[in-house]
C-alpha positions, 0 to 999 in steps of 0.5 A: 517495439519490445516491452519488458514488464514485471509479470505481476502487472495485470492487463498487459495484453489487453492494454498493450496489444499492438504495441509490439513484443511483450516479455514478462519476467519476475520483478527481482530478476529484471536486470541489464541483460533482460533489457538489452534490446528493450524499448520500454521497461514496466516495473513494480516496486521490487525492481531497482532501476538505475541509469547504469542498468540501462546503459547501452540499451534502447530503453527510453521509457520506464514506467512503474505501476506503483505510487512510490518511486524510491526504487528508481534512480530519478536523477540518473534516469533524467540525465540519461534522457529516459522518460519516467512515469509512475502511478500516483494514487493507484493503490491508495484506496487499497492501503486505506482498507488495509489500515481499517482492517488493521484497526479492527484486528488491533481493537479486538486484540486489545479489547478497546474500541478503535473508534475512540482512538486518536490516529496520527498519520505520518505522511499526508500524500495520496494515501495519507490524505485519503486515510485522513478523509475516511477516518474523519468521515467516520468520526475518528480524531486524526492528527497529521504530520508532514514536514514538507507540507508544513513548510508549504503552510499546509493547515493542521500539521504538527511535528512527529514528536508531538504526534507521537506524544498525543496519538494512540495509533500511528500509521506511516505513509511516507516515501523512503528518502535517505538525504535532505532535511526530511529524510525518512530512513529510520524516521522512527528510531529507537528513541521515538519508538520508546516514546510511544504512548502506553498501549500504542498501536503502530502500523507501517504500510509505507517502506520497511526502512522508515522504521528501524527494524532492529530498534523495533525488535528491541523496543518490543522485547521491552514493551509488550504493551505496544501493538504493531502491524508491519506490512513492509520490512527493512530486509524484505523479501527476508522477514526477521522471524523474531520481529514477525513473532513480536508483531500482532500483524505481519504481512508481505508488502501487500497493503495496496495489493487490491486488484483494483489498485493494480488495474489502476496502476496499469491504466495510468502507465498505459496512458503515460506511454501513449503520451510518450509515443504521441499516440491516442489512448483508445482504451479505458480501464472501465472497458477492461476491468473484470467484475469478478468479486463484485456483489451486492449486500442487502442489509436488514434493519436492526444490527448496530452500525459499528457491527455492520461496518466491521462485517462489511469491511471484513467481507471485502478484506481481512488482514488476518488472512494475509497475516496467517499466510505469512506466518505459515511461510516463515515457519515452513522456510528452512533457509533464508533463501526459502524465506525470500522466495516464499515472500515473493511467492505470496505476492505473485500468487496473491488471492483475489481482493477487490475494494469497497466500492465493488460491494454495493450496499442495498440501503432501502430497508436500513436506518439512514445513519447506518447507511451513512456510516458505510458510505463514509467507509467507502462503500457504494449505495444502490441508490448511487450510480 
């Protein structure tokens, strides 16, 4: 068996040893020629996979180690008899932590408490629902918008226009779709962007074209009161330098790029491949995941809960680091091609990032209410196993 895989997928050797020959390639360079003698194709979101790409190849299984599938031609692949698997929820926790870090930074930049904001979540799937649960556990008022779920009589859903009118913060977590009554391409158009509340915060960590980037650039030129954090870009891997300059935070599509999220994605696709091949899945992520970056934080009593929460979240992940790296890359790029290559290099060479549950909190000497707040954010107590 020959497996072609995106070079940014971790633990490939560990999970796939014994399956056959493994070829790693940069995701954007995987094409028809790359898979002409492949049986299995494993990708991430940067590789567009269509039925036409696989014509005349032996590929019968395509796995994407990501939540989203908008880069896959699902109807075409199904018609061609190609099995497709994705990794729902694999990086949801990383995205939640990205949004929390954005809230901390936007709070500092605006000199206003993020805990007092009403947060609107657009898209209540794997990521949006977990973000809502975390914010609600922290006592943050949240409003939810998800038209497909509203049609299924899900509780508590409001329209997007109502959400825009009522929320101080809007965080986007929808898949990218271009057709149908619930298309999300340019979901936030110029009219909706202009309708944002005074001083509103806008965070997009879903897909770039969910927000009309040209319209956003125009609105931000007229509305300096708006604070925007973009992790995804309509023209990526090319980043519009002018739009990036107008954003408070600009990052290279890494919201869910924690090592733990990537590892879960690989594990889920390994299990799906085993099911496809009708062989037992003998390996578990717990056997293979490294402990690098894990640790314990011993808290002494005294500091306020909100201060401790901020310090703990930034101990795990600080969005300002990714923002600085992207801005330095854009400033140094002498051409659009150099900018594209720099964007992909930031993703390929992404530094170690673990999630909150890898930082255990020693609560033996801390006030119970402080410990409860940290646990609500996703940290693990030494008292829990």
